[in-house]
C-alpha positions in Angstrom: -28.4 42.7 11.4 -26.7 39.7 10.1 -23.2 40.2 8.7 -22.8 39.3 5.0 -19.8 37.3 4.0 -18.2 38.2 0.7 -18.9 35.7 -2.0 -15.8 34.0 -3.3 -15.6 34.3 -7.0 -13.3 31.8 -8.7 -10.5 33.4 -10.7 -10.4 32.6 -14.5 -8.3 29.6 -15.4 -4.8 30.5 -16.6 -3.5 27.4 -18.4 0.1 28.6 -18.1 -0.2 28.7 -14.3 -2.7 26.0 -13.5 -1.5 23.4 -15.9 -0.1 20.3 -14.3 3.6 19.7 -14.8 6.3 17.6 -13.3 8.6 19.9 -11.4 12.3 19.7 -10.8 12.0 19.7 -7.0 12.9 23.3 -6.6 11.6 23.4 -3.0 14.3 20.9 -2.0 17.1 22.9 -3.6 19.3 25.2 -1.6 18.0 28.8 -1.7 21.5 30.2 -1.9 24.5 28.2 -3.2 27.6 28.0 -1.0 30.0 30.9 -1.2 32.7 28.9 -2.9 30.2 27.7 -5.5 28.7 31.2 -6.1 32.1 32.6 -7.1 32.6 30.0 -9.8 31.5 30.6 -13.4 28.2 29.2 -14.2 29.6 26.4 -16.4 31.7 25.1 -13.5 28.9 25.2 -10.9 27.3 21.9 -9.9 24.0 21.1 -11.6 22.4 20.2 -8.3 23.9 22.1 -5.4 21.9 20.2 -2.8 23.2 16.9 -4.0 26.8 18.1 -4.0 26.4 19.5 -0.5 25.0 16.1 0.7 27.8 14.2 -1.1 30.6 16.3 0.5 29.2 16.9 4.1 26.4 14.6 5.0 26.9 11.2 3.3 28.7 9.5 6.2 26.1 10.7 8.8 23.2 9.4 6.7 24.9 6.0 6.4 25.5 5.8 10.2 21.8 6.6 10.9 20.6 4.0 8.5 22.9 1.4 10.2 21.6 2.6 13.6 18.0 1.9 12.4 19.0 -1.7 11.7 19.9 -2.2 15.3 18.0 -1.7 18.6 18.4 2.1 18.4 17.9 3.9 21.7 15.5 1.3 23.1 16.6 -0.4 26.2 15.7 -3.8 27.8 12.1 -3.0 28.5 9.0 -3.1 26.3 8.1 0.3 24.9 4.4 -0.4 25.6 4.0 -2.2 28.9 7.4 -1.8 30.4 8.2 -5.5 30.8 11.4 -7.1 29.8 12.4 -8.9 26.6 11.4 -6.4 23.9 12.3 -8.6 20.9 9.8 -7.4 18.3 9.6 -4.4 16.1 7.2 -3.4 13.3 8.7 -2.1 10.1 5.6 -0.1 9.2 4.4 1.4 12.5 5.9 4.9 13.0 8.7 5.1 15.5 10.0 1.5 15.4 9.4 0.9 19.1 10.6 -2.5 20.5 7.8 -4.4 22.2 7.2 -7.8 23.8 5.3 -10.5 21.9 2.0 -9.9 23.8 2.0 -6.1 23.1 3.1 -6.7 19.4 0.0 -8.8 18.8 -2.3 -6.5 20.7 -1.1 -3.4 18.8 -1.7 -5.1 15.5 -5.3 -6.2 16.0 -6.3 -3.5 13.5 -3.2 -3.8 11.3 -2.8 -7.6 10.7 -0.8 -7.2 7.5 2.2 -5.2 8.9 5.7 -6.6 8.5 7.3 -7.5 11.9 10.9 -8.2 12.8 12.2 -10.2 15.7 15.6 -10.3 17.4 16.2 -13.9 18.5 17.7 -15.4 21.6 19.3 -18.8 21.1 17.5 -20.1 24.2 14.1 -18.9 23.3 11.2 -21.1 22.2 10.7 -19.1 19.0 14.3 -19.6 18.0 14.0 -23.4 18.5 11.0 -23.4 16.2 12.7 -21.5 13.4 16.3 -22.5 13.6 15.9 -25.2 10.9 14.7 -22.8 8.3 16.1 -19.4 9.3 19.5 -18.3 10.6 20.3 -15.7 13.3 23.9 -14.6 13.8 23.2 -12.2 16.6 23.7 -9.0 14.6 20.4 -8.1 13.0 16.6 -8.5 13.1 14.9 -11.4 11.4 11.6 -11.0 9.7 8.7 -13.0 11.1 4.9 -13.2 10.7 2.2 -12.0 13.0 0.6 -15.4 12.6 3.7 -16.9 14.2 3.3 -14.6 17.1 -0.3 -15.7 17.7 -2.3 -13.0 16.0 -5.8 -14.1 14.9 -8.4 -11.7 13.5 -12.2 -11.9 13.3 -14.3 -11.2 10.2 -17.9 -9.9 10.4 -17.3 -7.9 13.6 -15.6 -4.6 14.5 -11.9 -4.8 15.4 -11.2 -6.3 18.9 -14.7 -7.7 19.1 -15.0 -11.5 19.4 -17.6 -13.8 17.9 -19.7 -16.2 19.8 -19.4 -18.9 17.1 -16.2 -18.2 15.1 -15.5 -20.5 12.2 -11.8 -21.0 11.4 -10.6 -20.4 7.9 -8.2 -22.8 6.2 -4.9 -23.2 7.9 -2.9 -22.3 4.8 -4.7 -19.0 4.2 -2.6 -16.5 2.3 -3.0 -12.8 1.9 -1.4 -10.9 -1.1 -0.6 -7.5 0.3 1.4 -4.6 -1.2 4.3 -5.4 1.2 4.5 -9.2 0.3 2.7 -12.5 0.7 1.6 -13.3 4.2 0.1 -16.3 5.9 -2.6 -15.3 8.3 -5.0 -16.9 10.8 -8.6 -15.6 10.6 -12.1 -16.7 11.7 -15.4 -16.2 9.8 -18.4 -15.1 11.7 -20.9 -17.9 12.5 -23.2 -16.0 14.8 -26.5 -14.2 14.1 -24.7 -10.9 13.4 -24.3 -11.7 9.7 -25.6 -14.3 7.2 -23.0 -13.4 4.6 -21.1 -16.2 2.8 -17.4 -16.5 3.5 -16.4 -14.6 0.3 -18.8 -11.8 1.2 -17.3 -11.4 4.7 -13.8 -11.3 3.2 -14.8 -8.7 0.6 -16.5 -6.5 3.3 -13.2 -6.6 5.2 -11.2 -5.3 2.1 -10.0 -8.8 1.1 -10.7 -9.9 -2.5 -11.2 -13.7 -2.5 -9.7 -15.8 -5.2 -12.7 -18.2 -5.3 -16.3 -18.1 -3.9 -16.1 -21.7 -2.4 -14.0 -21.9 0.7 -11.2 -19.6 -0.5 -7.6 -19.9 0.7 -6.1 -16.9 -1.1 -7.1 -13.2 -1.0 -5.6 -9.9 -2.2 -6.1 -6.7 -0.3 -7.8 -3.9 -2.1 -4.8 -1.7 -1.4 -2.6 -4.2 -3.3 -5.0 -4.3 -6.2 -5.3 -0.5 -6.4 -1.5 -0.2 -6.3 -1.1 -2.7 -9.1 -3.8 -1.0 -11.1 -2.0 2.4 -10.8 1.5 0.9 -11.6 0.2 -0.9 -14.7 -1.3 2.3 -16.0 1.5 4.8 -15.2 4.5 2.6 -14.9 3.5 0.0 -17.6 4.6 -2.8 -15.2 3.6 -6.3 -16.0 1.7 -8.7 -13.7 4.8 -10.9 -13.6 7.1 -8.1 -12.5 4.7 -6.9 -9.9 4.2 -10.3 -8.4 8.0 -11.0 -8.4 8.5 -7.8 -6.4 6.0 -9.1 -3.8 7.9 -12.4 -3.6 11.2 -10.4 -3.1 9.6 -8.4 -0.3 8.4 -11.6 1.3 11.8 -13.4 1.2 14.8 -12.1 -0.8 17.1 -15.0 0.2 16.0 -17.3 -2.6 13.3 -19.2 -0.6 10.2 -19.1 -2.8 6.9 -18.4 -1.0 3.7 -20.2 -2.0 3.0 -19.7 -5.7 -0.2 -17.7 -6.3 0.8 -15.9 -9.5 -2.0 -17.3 -11.7 -4.5 -16.7 -8.8 -3.4 -13.1 -8.6 -3.9 -12.5 -12.3 -7.4 -13.8 -12.1 -8.2 -11.6 -9.1 -6.7 -8.5 -10.9 -8.7 -9.3 -14.0 -12.0 -9.5 -12.0 -11.1 -6.3 -10.1 -10.5 -4.3 -13.2 -13.8 -5.5 -14.7 -15.6 -4.5 -11.6 -14.0 -1.0 -11.7 -15.3 -0.6 -15.2 -18.8 -1.5 -14.1 -18.5 0.8 -11.1 -17.4 3.8 -13.1 -20.1 3.1 -15.6 -22.8 3.3 -12.9 -23.9 -0.3 -13.4 -24.3 -0.8 -9.7 -27.2 1.6 -9.6 -29.1 0.1 -12.5 -32.1 -2.1 -11.6 -31.2 -4.4 -14.6 -27.9 -5.2 -13.0 -24.7 -6.1 -14.9 -26.4 -8.2 -17.5 -28.3 -5.1 -18.6 -25.1 -3.4 -19.8 -25.5 -2.5 -23.5 -22.7 -2.9 -26.0 -20.2 0.0 -25.7 -21.9 1.4 -22.7 -18.7 1.1 -20.6 -16.5 2.8 -23.2 -14.8 6.1 -22.3 -15.3 9.0 -24.7 -12.1 10.4 -26.2 -11.5 13.9 -24.8 -9.7 15.0 -28.0 -12.4 14.0 -30.4 -14.6 17.0 -31.5 -18.0 17.1 -29.7 -20.4 20.0 -30.3 -21.2 21.8 -27.0 -18.2 20.4 -25.2 -15.0 21.2 -27.1 -16.6 22.5 -30.3 -19.0 25.5 -30.7 -22.6 24.6 -31.6 -22.5 26.7 -34.8 -19.2 25.3 -35.9 -20.5 24.7 -39.4 -21.0 28.4 -39.9 -17.6 29.4 -38.7 -15.6 31.6 -41.1 -12.6 30.1 -42.9 -10.3 32.2 -40.7 -11.4 30.2 -37.6 -11.3 26.8 -39.3 
């Protein structure tokens, strides 16, 4: 005889309990205030006991740890991946901040080509000779560099780490607009029989929105566009401020990266239009986008009265006491 599992019945919605609200962070507050604070009158107690405790007892330690993270940390003179010497490279976005050699750094980022990498220069190294005219190293901190500079090149139209028999190089000045800054990259289109897609289609399938459809040289990642879309809706941030923040993340020393501001606005405008079409179900209509009727993409106002939704069907016959 098969055992019967009890059927889960959803509890009625309690708007006072289930309603969304912005909390005050009570989970991060101290459960019990310090003894010296508990004895004080309520008007003399700190408004945020956790903040006061951090201010008096932990501020110096937090500062020392942040400074420790700016240096080599506990990593020695060997690569954290292969064990060889000269671990000069560290990724700012990979968890752990392990120091690696150049070969391992490139290999570990085959599937993360847009991460931000730092390098600690040696005065006698070839990389330092190449950069000493534009960047300065004083022997005390890591200097930001690009994965393109380290030799990373990724392939479109194929799974990660899979090569193409007939790769077609993209433009040498190809630029990616990512949520962590503007990055020059080296990439190859697929020219073999695996795909017959145009260049812009290969980019879009890889999550890169092209600025043009004819031999593009600028793309924005879909993650960047989604972040911009969310910030403009909730934070009311302008396109200019968002793009300026990307430039600051790229280089905050006053050296302006390649200007793609107008290009980014065009990409964002196209992306938002495609989101409207997508949410309106136009991708499943045999008539296509041109078959969209006037007002078909408009969103219904949730506050407007609609019989059967937020208004009873017999609302006309409701007594005056319920009006």
